[in-house]
C-alpha positions in Angstrom: 54.4 65.3 22.4 56.8 66.4 19.9 59.9 65.0 19.6 62.9 67.5 20.6 65.3 68.5 18.1 68.7 66.2 17.9 71.2 68.6 19.2 74.3 69.0 17.0 77.7 69.9 18.6 80.5 71.1 16.9 83.3 70.4 18.7 86.2 72.8 18.4 88.5 71.2 20.7 92.3 71.7 19.9 91.8 72.7 16.2 92.6 76.3 16.7 95.8 75.7 18.6 94.5 77.8 21.3 94.5 80.8 19.2 92.1 83.4 20.3 91.2 84.9 16.5 90.9 81.4 15.1 88.7 80.0 17.8 86.4 83.1 17.4 86.6 82.3 13.7 85.4 79.1 14.1 82.5 79.6 16.5 81.3 82.3 14.1 81.3 80.0 11.2 79.5 77.4 13.4 76.8 79.8 14.1 76.5 80.7 10.5 75.7 77.7 9.2 72.8 77.0 11.7 74.7 74.6 14.5 72.9 75.1 17.7 75.9 74.3 19.9 79.9 74.4 19.8 82.1 72.9 22.2 85.7 73.1 23.6 88.2 71.5 25.7 89.0 73.2 29.2 92.6 71.7 30.3 96.2 72.4 31.5 98.1 69.7 29.8 100.5 69.2 32.6 97.7 68.5 35.1 96.2 65.8 33.2 99.0 64.3 31.0 102.5 63.2 32.0 105.3 65.0 30.5 106.7 61.6 29.3 103.5 60.4 27.8 103.9 60.2 23.9 101.0 62.6 23.6 101.9 65.0 25.6 103.7 67.3 23.0 100.6 67.3 20.7 98.3 68.0 23.7 100.4 70.9 25.1 100.1 72.6 21.3 96.4 71.9 21.6 95.8 73.7 24.8 93.4 76.6 24.9 94.0 79.2 27.2 91.1 79.9 29.7 90.8 83.2 28.6 90.5 82.3 25.2 87.7 79.9 26.3 85.6 82.4 28.2 85.9 84.9 25.2 84.7 82.0 23.0 81.8 80.9 25.2 80.9 84.5 25.4 80.8 84.8 21.8 79.2 81.6 21.3 76.3 82.9 23.5 76.0 86.3 22.1 75.3 84.3 18.6 72.4 82.6 20.0 73.9 79.1 20.2 75.0 77.0 23.2 78.6 76.5 24.5 79.7 73.5 26.7 83.1 72.2 27.9 85.0 68.9 27.9 86.5 69.0 31.9 89.4 67.3 33.1 89.7 68.4 36.5 88.1 70.4 39.5 89.6 73.8 37.7 87.6 73.0 34.5 84.4 72.1 36.3 84.4 75.4 38.3 85.4 77.4 35.2 82.2 75.6 33.1 80.1 76.8 36.3 81.5 80.3 36.2 80.8 81.0 32.8 77.6 79.3 32.3 78.2 76.3 30.0 75.6 74.7 28.8 76.9 71.4 29.3 79.8 69.5 30.1 81.5 66.4 28.9 83.5 63.7 30.4 86.1 62.4 27.7 86.4 58.5 27.0 89.7 58.5 28.6 88.3 59.7 32.0 84.9 57.4 32.1 86.7 55.3 34.4 87.9 58.4 36.7 84.7 58.2 39.1 86.4 60.9 41.3 85.8 63.6 38.4 82.4 62.1 37.2 81.1 63.3 40.9 82.7 66.3 40.4 81.0 66.9 37.3 77.5 65.5 38.0 77.5 67.7 41.4 78.1 70.8 39.6 74.4 70.4 38.4 75.3 71.3 34.6 73.9 68.7 32.0 76.6 66.1 31.9 77.7 64.0 28.7 79.6 61.0 29.0 82.0 59.5 25.9 82.4 55.9 25.8 85.6 55.3 23.3 87.8 52.5 24.5 85.4 51.1 26.8 83.3 48.0 28.0 79.8 48.0 28.9 80.8 46.8 32.3 82.6 50.1 32.7 79.9 52.3 31.2 77.5 50.6 34.1 79.7 51.5 36.3 79.9 55.4 35.5 76.1 55.4 35.2 76.0 53.9 38.8 78.3 56.5 39.8 76.4 59.4 38.0 73.4 58.1 39.7 74.7 57.9 43.1 75.1 62.0 43.0 71.5 62.0 42.2 72.1 63.8 39.2 70.3 62.8 36.0 72.8 61.9 32.7 72.0 64.3 30.0 73.6 62.2 27.3 75.6 59.1 26.8 77.6 59.0 23.8 78.8 56.0 21.7 82.2 56.4 20.1 85.8 54.7 19.2 88.8 56.2 20.4 90.2 55.6 16.6 90.9 58.9 15.0 89.6 58.5 12.1 87.3 55.6 13.1 86.5 53.4 10.2 82.9 52.9 9.3 82.8 49.2 10.8 84.3 50.2 14.0 81.3 53.0 14.4 79.0 50.4 16.5 75.9 52.4 16.3 74.1 49.3 17.3 75.4 50.2 20.5 73.4 53.6 20.9 70.6 51.9 19.0 70.2 49.2 22.0 70.8 52.1 24.8 67.9 54.1 23.1 66.0 51.2 23.4 67.0 50.8 27.2 65.4 54.2 27.5 69.1 56.1 27.8 69.5 59.5 26.6 72.1 57.8 23.9 73.8 60.1 21.3 76.9 59.5 18.9 80.5 61.0 19.3 81.5 61.0 15.5 84.9 60.2 14.7 84.2 59.0 11.1 85.0 60.8 7.9 82.2 62.6 5.9 78.8 62.8 7.0 77.3 59.3 6.1 78.0 58.3 10.0 76.2 61.4 11.4 73.3 60.9 9.1 73.0 57.4 10.1 73.2 58.4 14.0 70.3 60.8 13.3 68.2 58.2 11.4 68.3 56.3 14.3 67.2 58.6 17.0 70.7 60.1 18.2 69.6 62.5 20.8 72.8 64.4 20.6 75.4 64.2 17.8 78.9 65.4 18.3 81.1 66.0 15.3 84.9 67.7 15.2 84.6 70.8 13.4 87.1 73.0 11.1 87.2 76.0 8.8 90.0 74.6 6.9 91.3 70.8 7.0 94.7 72.1 5.7 95.1 73.7 9.2 97.9 72.4 11.4 97.3 70.6 14.7 94.5 69.8 16.4 91.9 67.1 14.8 91.6 69.4 11.4 92.4 66.8 8.9 89.3 64.6 10.1 86.8 67.3 11.0 83.9 68.2 9.3 84.0 71.1 6.9 81.6 74.0 7.0 80.0 72.3 4.4 79.6 69.1 6.1 78.6 70.5 9.3 75.5 72.6 7.7 74.4 69.4 5.9 74.4 67.6 9.2 72.5 70.3 10.8 70.0 70.2 7.8 69.5 66.7 8.5 69.0 67.2 12.4 66.0 69.2 11.6 64.9 66.6 9.3 65.0 63.9 11.4 63.2 65.8 14.0 60.4 66.6 11.6 60.6 62.9 10.2 60.1 61.2 14.0 57.3 63.9 14.8 55.6 62.4 11.4 56.0 58.9 12.4 54.8 59.5 16.0 51.8 61.4 14.6 51.2 58.5 12.1 52.0 55.6 14.9 54.4 54.2 12.7 58.1 54.3 11.4 59.2 57.1 9.3 60.4 56.7 5.5 63.6 56.9 4.4 67.0 54.0 4.0 67.2 51.8 6.9 70.4 52.9 9.0 70.8 49.5 10.3 72.0 48.1 6.7 74.8 50.7 6.6 78.4 49.6 7.8 78.3 52.0 10.8 75.8 49.7 12.4 77.7 47.1 13.6 78.1 45.4 17.0 75.2 46.0 19.3 77.6 44.8 22.4 79.7 47.7 23.8 82.9 46.3 23.8 86.8 47.6 23.4 87.7 47.6 19.7 90.5 45.7 18.6 92.5 48.8 17.7 91.9 50.8 20.7 94.0 51.6 23.3 92.6 52.4 26.7 96.1 52.2 28.5 97.1 55.3 26.4 94.1 57.3 27.6 93.1 56.5 31.3 94.7 57.8 34.1 96.9 56.3 36.5 98.4 57.4 40.4 101.4 59.7 40.2 103.7 60.8 43.0 102.5 64.3 43.8 105.8 64.7 45.9 108.7 62.8 47.2 107.1 59.7 49.3 108.8 57.6 51.7 108.5 53.8 52.0 106.4 52.8 54.5 104.2 56.1 54.4 100.7 55.9 54.2 99.1 57.4 51.3 96.3 60.4 51.2 94.6 62.5 48.5 96.9 64.8 48.3 100.0 62.4 47.9 98.8 61.6 44.4 98.0 63.2 41.0 95.8 61.1 38.5 97.5 61.6 35.1 97.8 60.1 31.6 100.7 58.3 31.8 103.0 56.1 29.5 102.4 52.2 29.8 105.5 50.7 32.2 107.5 48.1 31.3 106.2 44.9 30.8 102.7 46.4 31.1 102.9 46.0 34.9 99.3 47.2 36.6 99.5 50.9 37.2 97.3 52.0 40.2 94.2 53.4 38.9 91.9 56.3 40.2 89.3 54.1 41.2 91.2 51.4 43.3 91.3 52.0 47.0 94.6 53.7 48.1 93.8 55.8 51.0 95.7 54.4 54.2 97.5 52.1 52.6 101.6 52.1 53.0 104.1 52.4 50.1 106.6 49.5 50.1 109.0 51.5 48.1 110.1 55.0 47.9 108.3 57.2 45.0 109.8 60.6 43.7 107.8 63.2 42.6 106.3 62.7 39.1 106.9 58.9 39.1 104.0 56.8 38.4 102.8 54.2 40.9 102.3 50.3 40.1 99.8 48.7 42.0 102.4 46.4 43.6 104.0 49.9 45.0 101.3 49.5 47.7 101.2 46.9 50.7 98.0 44.8 50.6 94.8 46.3 51.8 
C-alpha cells in the first residue's frame, strides 16, 4: 500500500494578533504555496491563564475572536485545505465540532490536563497531542487517557517548549523511536529555518507542524521565528518528495536515498525527558478558586478552575488537575481567583 503523504500543518496561531484581514491573508498565502493544512488556537485568555501569570498580557493580545476563527476555517475549507484548532476547554472543543475542524490538538502545556484530553478524544475529531516540557511517563499517561475513551490517537508530536528551539534540543530521535513503536508520530517544529523539518520528514514524520507568517517583521505572536512563505513552500515540496521516496523504498524493499537525518544535530536523544531549559511550571495548569471558598468546605468540580498560574513563592506544590480533590475539605479559606496549593486540602 502506498505511504500516505506527510501532512504539513502551518500554525497561524497568534501571529495575526486576532486581526481578521491578516488571518485571512495568511490562510490564502498558505493555500497558494501548496500547504495542505492550517491551524489556529481557540482560547479565551482569561479562561485558561491567570491574570497574574507573566504570559497573560502576551496571550491576551494574541487571542483570536471566535468569529474570526469561524471565518478563517470556512475560508480554508473553501480553498481546499484542512483547518485545525488547538483547543483549551469545552468551549473550544464544541466550537471545533460546530465548524467542522479537520483535527484538534492539545498543547504541550495541557498534556497532563486529563479532563481536557477526555473531552477532545470524545468529540470524535482526529486528535493530536503535543509533548513539549514533558517526560515519557507523562506521555504514556496521556496515551492511556485517550485509549480509555475508546478513541484512536491521530498524531503524537515530539516537541520542545523552547521558542525558538536550538537544533540540539529538537530530539527527533524521540519521534523516531515512537515511529518504531508503531505510534503515529510527528514533529511540532519550533526550530528556525527548514532543516529540522526536512530531517523530521526524512525520518518518516506523519505530521509536521510549523509556525507560519507572511512577514517576520510583524509584531507579536511567533512571527519572528515562523516559516516564511518561501520556507513553507519548500517544506511542502519536501513532504511530497518524502512520500515518493518512501513509496519507492517500499517498492524496492529497502531504504530510500539521501543524507541520513540521524547524523544531523536535530536527531539528539531518544529518551523523552524534560529539557534543561524547559519550564513546565509556566505552562501546566493548576487549581484556582472559582468563587470564595470557606475553610472546611468539601470541594466539588464547580468550585475550581484550572489555569496556568505563576509559580508560588518557594515553589510550593500547586494542586494539579490530575490530583484527586472531589470531596476533600479545605484547611484554609480561599478568595475567588486564588490558586490552591496542595497543602490547602485535608488529607484524602
